[in-house]
C-alpha positions in Angstrom: 205.0 -65.5 -16.3 201.5 -65.0 -17.8 201.4 -61.5 -16.3 204.8 -60.6 -17.8 203.7 -62.0 -21.2 200.5 -60.0 -21.1 202.4 -56.8 -20.3 204.8 -57.4 -23.2 201.9 -57.9 -25.6 200.3 -54.7 -24.3 203.5 -52.7 -24.8 204.2 -54.1 -28.3 203.5 -51.8 -31.3 201.6 -53.2 -34.2 203.4 -52.0 -37.3 200.8 -53.5 -39.6 198.5 -50.6 -39.1 201.1 -48.1 -40.4 201.0 -49.8 -43.8 197.3 -48.8 -44.2 198.2 -45.3 -43.0 200.9 -44.8 -45.7 198.7 -46.3 -48.6 195.6 -44.3 -47.5 196.6 -41.1 -49.5 196.7 -43.0 -52.7 193.2 -44.5 -52.3 191.8 -41.2 -51.1 193.2 -39.3 -54.1 192.1 -42.2 -56.4 188.5 -42.1 -55.1 188.2 -38.3 -55.4 190.0 -37.7 -58.7 189.5 -40.9 -60.6 186.8 -43.2 -59.4 184.2 -40.5 -58.7 184.7 -38.7 -62.1 184.5 -42.1 -63.8 181.0 -42.9 -62.3 180.0 -39.2 -62.8 180.9 -39.4 -66.5 178.9 -42.7 -66.9 176.0 -41.1 -65.1 176.0 -38.0 -67.2 176.0 -40.0 -70.4 172.4 -40.9 -69.9 171.3 -37.2 -69.6 170.7 -34.3 -71.9 172.9 -31.6 -70.5 174.2 -28.7 -72.6 174.1 -24.9 -72.9 172.9 -22.7 -75.8 174.2 -19.2 -75.2 173.0 -18.3 -71.7 170.2 -20.9 -71.7 170.9 -24.2 -69.9 169.2 -27.3 -71.3 168.8 -30.1 -68.9 169.9 -32.1 -67.2 167.1 -34.4 -68.4 167.2 -38.2 -68.5 167.3 -39.4 -72.1 168.5 -43.0 -71.7 170.7 -44.2 -74.6 169.8 -41.3 -76.9 173.3 -39.8 -76.6 174.9 -43.2 -77.7 172.4 -43.5 -80.5 173.2 -40.0 -81.8 176.9 -40.8 -81.8 176.6 -43.8 -84.0 173.8 -42.3 -86.1 176.1 -39.4 -87.2 178.8 -42.1 -88.0 181.5 -39.8 -86.8 182.8 -41.7 -83.8 183.6 -44.9 -85.7 185.5 -42.9 -88.2 187.5 -41.0 -85.6 188.2 -44.3 -83.7 189.6 -45.7 -87.0 191.7 -42.6 -87.5 193.2 -43.0 -84.0 193.9 -46.7 -84.4 195.6 -46.2 -87.8 197.9 -43.5 -86.6 198.8 -45.5 -83.5 199.7 -48.5 -85.6 201.7 -46.4 -88.0 203.8 -45.2 -85.0 203.9 -48.3 -82.9 205.1 -50.9 -85.4 208.5 -49.2 -86.1 208.6 -48.2 -82.5 208.5 -51.8 -81.2 210.8 -53.2 -83.9 213.5 -50.6 -83.5 213.2 -50.6 -79.7 213.6 -54.4 -79.6 216.6 -54.2 -81.8 218.2 -51.5 -79.7 217.4 -53.5 -76.5 219.1 -56.6 -77.9 222.0 -54.5 -79.0 222.6 -52.8 -75.6 222.1 -56.0 -73.6 224.3 -58.3 -75.7 227.2 -59.8 -73.8 229.0 -60.5 -77.0 229.1 -57.0 -78.4 230.2 -55.3 -75.1 229.1 -51.9 -76.4 231.0 -49.0 -74.9 229.4 -45.7 -73.7 226.0 -47.4 -73.2 224.9 -44.8 -70.7 225.4 -42.1 -73.2 223.4 -43.9 -75.9 220.6 -44.7 -73.4 220.4 -41.0 -72.4 220.3 -39.8 -76.0 217.5 -42.2 -77.1 215.4 -41.3 -74.0 215.8 -37.5 -74.3 212.9 -37.0 -76.9 210.6 -38.5 -74.3 211.3 -35.5 -72.0 210.3 -32.9 -74.7 206.7 -31.7 -74.4 204.4 -32.9 -77.1 203.3 -29.3 -77.8 206.9 -28.3 -78.5 207.4 -31.3 -80.8 204.2 -30.5 -82.7 205.2 -26.8 -83.2 208.6 -27.9 -84.3 207.2 -30.3 -87.0 204.6 -27.8 -88.1 207.4 -25.3 -88.7 209.7 -27.8 -90.4 207.1 -29.2 -92.8 205.1 -26.0 -93.6 204.9 -24.7 -97.1 207.8 -22.3 -96.5 209.6 -24.5 -94.0 213.2 -25.8 -94.0 212.2 -29.2 -95.5 210.6 -27.7 -98.6 213.4 -25.2 -99.0 216.0 -28.1 -98.9 214.0 -30.1 -101.4 213.7 -27.3 -103.8 217.4 -26.3 -103.5 218.4 -29.9 -104.2 216.3 -29.9 -107.3 214.0 -32.6 -106.1 210.9 -30.5 -106.3 210.1 -27.3 -108.2 207.3 -26.2 -105.9 206.8 -26.7 -102.2 205.0 -29.9 -101.0 201.9 -29.1 -99.0 202.3 -31.9 -96.5 199.2 -31.0 -94.5 196.9 -31.4 -97.5 197.5 -35.1 -97.9 196.1 -37.7 -95.5 199.1 -40.1 -95.7 201.7 -37.4 -95.0 199.7 -35.8 -92.2 199.1 -39.1 -90.5 202.7 -40.1 -91.1 204.0 -36.9 -89.3 201.7 -37.6 -86.3 203.0 -41.2 -86.2 206.6 -40.1 -86.6 206.3 -37.7 -83.7 204.8 -40.4 -81.5 207.6 -42.8 -82.5 210.3 -40.3 -81.7 208.8 -39.4 -78.3 208.2 -43.0 -77.1 210.8 -45.4 -78.6 213.3 -44.5 -76.0 211.0 -45.4 -73.1 210.0 -48.7 -74.9 213.7 -49.5 -75.3 214.4 -49.1 -71.6 211.5 -51.3 -70.7 212.5 -54.1 -73.1 216.1 -53.8 -71.8 214.9 -54.3 -68.3 213.0 -57.4 -69.4 216.0 -58.9 -71.3 218.3 -58.2 -68.4 216.0 -60.2 -66.1 216.5 -63.3 -68.1 219.0 -65.8 -66.6 222.2 -65.5 -68.6 223.0 -69.1 -68.0 220.1 -70.1 -70.3 221.7 -68.1 -73.2 225.2 -69.4 -72.5 223.9 -73.0 -72.5 222.1 -72.4 -75.8 225.4 -71.1 -77.3 227.3 -74.2 -76.0 224.6 -76.5 -77.6 225.2 -74.8 -81.0 222.3 -72.5 -81.2 222.7 -69.3 -83.3 221.6 -65.8 -82.3 218.2 -66.0 -84.2 217.4 -69.3 -82.5 218.3 -67.9 -79.1 216.0 -64.9 -79.7 213.0 -66.9 -80.9 213.3 -69.9 -78.5 214.5 -68.2 -75.3 214.5 -64.4 -75.2 211.2 -63.6 -76.9 209.1 -66.2 -75.1 210.4 -65.1 -71.7 209.9 -61.5 -72.8 206.2 -61.9 -73.4 205.0 -60.3 -70.0 207.0 -57.2 -70.7 205.9 -57.2 -74.3 202.2 -57.4 -73.2 202.8 -54.5 -70.8 204.5 -52.4 -73.5 201.7 -53.1 -76.1 198.8 -52.4 -73.7 200.3 -49.2 -72.3 201.1 -48.0 -75.8 197.6 -48.9 -76.9 196.1 -46.9 -74.0 198.3 -43.9 -74.8 197.5 -44.2 -78.5 193.8 -44.3 -78.1 194.1 -41.2 -75.9 196.1 -39.4 -78.6 195.3 -35.7 -78.4 198.1 -33.1 -78.1 200.2 -34.0 -81.1 197.3 -34.0 -83.8 195.5 -31.2 -82.0 198.4 -28.7 -82.3 199.7 -30.0 -85.6 196.3 -29.6 -87.3 195.0 -26.7 -85.2 192.2 -28.9 -83.8 190.6 -29.4 -87.2 191.9 -32.9 -88.0 193.0 -31.8 -91.5 192.8 -32.8 -94.2 189.0 -33.6 -94.2 189.1 -34.7 -90.5 191.3 -37.7 -91.4 193.5 -37.0 -88.4 190.7 -36.3 -85.9 191.1 -38.6 -82.9 188.5 -39.7 -80.4 189.8 -37.4 -77.7 189.8 -34.4 -80.1 186.2 -35.3 -80.8 185.5 -35.5 -77.1 187.2 -32.2 -76.5 184.8 -30.4 -78.9 181.8 -31.6 -76.9 183.4 -30.6 -73.6 184.4 -27.2 -75.1 180.7 -26.6 -76.1 179.6 -27.8 -72.7 177.6 -30.7 -74.1 178.3 -32.9 -71.1 175.8 -35.6 -72.1 177.4 -36.4 -75.4 180.8 -35.9 -73.9 180.0 -38.5 -71.2 178.8 -40.9 -73.8 182.0 -40.5 -75.9 184.1 -40.9 -72.8 182.3 -44.1 -71.9 182.7 -45.5 -75.5 186.4 -44.7 -75.4 186.7 -46.6 -72.1 184.9 -49.6 -73.5 187.0 -49.6 -76.7 190.2 -49.3 -74.7 189.2 -52.1 -72.3 188.1 -54.5 -75.0 191.3 -54.0 -77.1 193.5 -54.2 -74.0 192.0 -57.5 -73.0 192.3 -58.8 -76.5 196.0 -57.9 -76.7 196.7 -59.4 -73.2 195.0 -62.7 -74.1 196.6 -63.0 -77.5 200.1 -62.1 -76.2 200.0 -64.1 -73.0 198.0 -67.2 -74.1 201.1 -69.2 -75.1 203.0 -68.0 -72.1 200.2 -69.1 -69.8 199.9 -72.5 -71.5 203.7 -73.0 -71.0 203.4 -72.0 -67.3 200.6 -74.6 -66.8 202.6 -77.3 -68.5 205.6 -76.6 -66.3 203.4 -76.8 -63.2 
């Protein structure tokens, strides 16, 4: 019997090894195209490495000189603030409207018809390229665009409004485009989170006499915190990496007076001029800012959820 058992063990196939085989491509691609460039960028941030005409300067080790130059010129903090302001302008209406739509679509009392059609319509702007969106808005709100023509024909304005000469309107257009492109995706994520909540909890609350507002604040929203944290952090990461919309809308100049210049637009100028040292320093600072803000949002969003989980245990 021992010989038979040994032969069966020898002929058996270990399927556990195949799991490593199938996940290997992801780790290989990640190491080559993500992790190595990350360390290479951090390494280059400590070197002077740029080109003047046909003359190559460096690479020469300069320590923290690139970081000092960034903060001495006081440009990076300003562009970081521009980025955060435009992200907040677009994200606040995005999360509010997406949450209302998610509650509307998942309500068992409303029993909304044609939900598939509405879900498709609100998600469609997410499929449009940001470059096309920017060109469309640039044409709509230009001095001789359809918006100004309609306002003048309606007698609201006698002269065209130069939207791109005002900080508020230019930032508002960038925020509006980001809102239109991403509120559908946010709605789908929040709907998935609400549909994962046990319906019996909501039915029991209705039987006990709770109204819709109490059910949302006491049941739905607390259980939705993990999805909310995911939505806020991913939106924050995307917002801090904002580039294509303001780049095309302002022709890369961040008009007016660089008030719409984002951190990635600032980084792109250094990479375009082949200043790899300053570009690496800017990239490292963007990574640090994103990580710190992401951890803060996660802690602030999930702290009550974590306390509740510990009490239940």
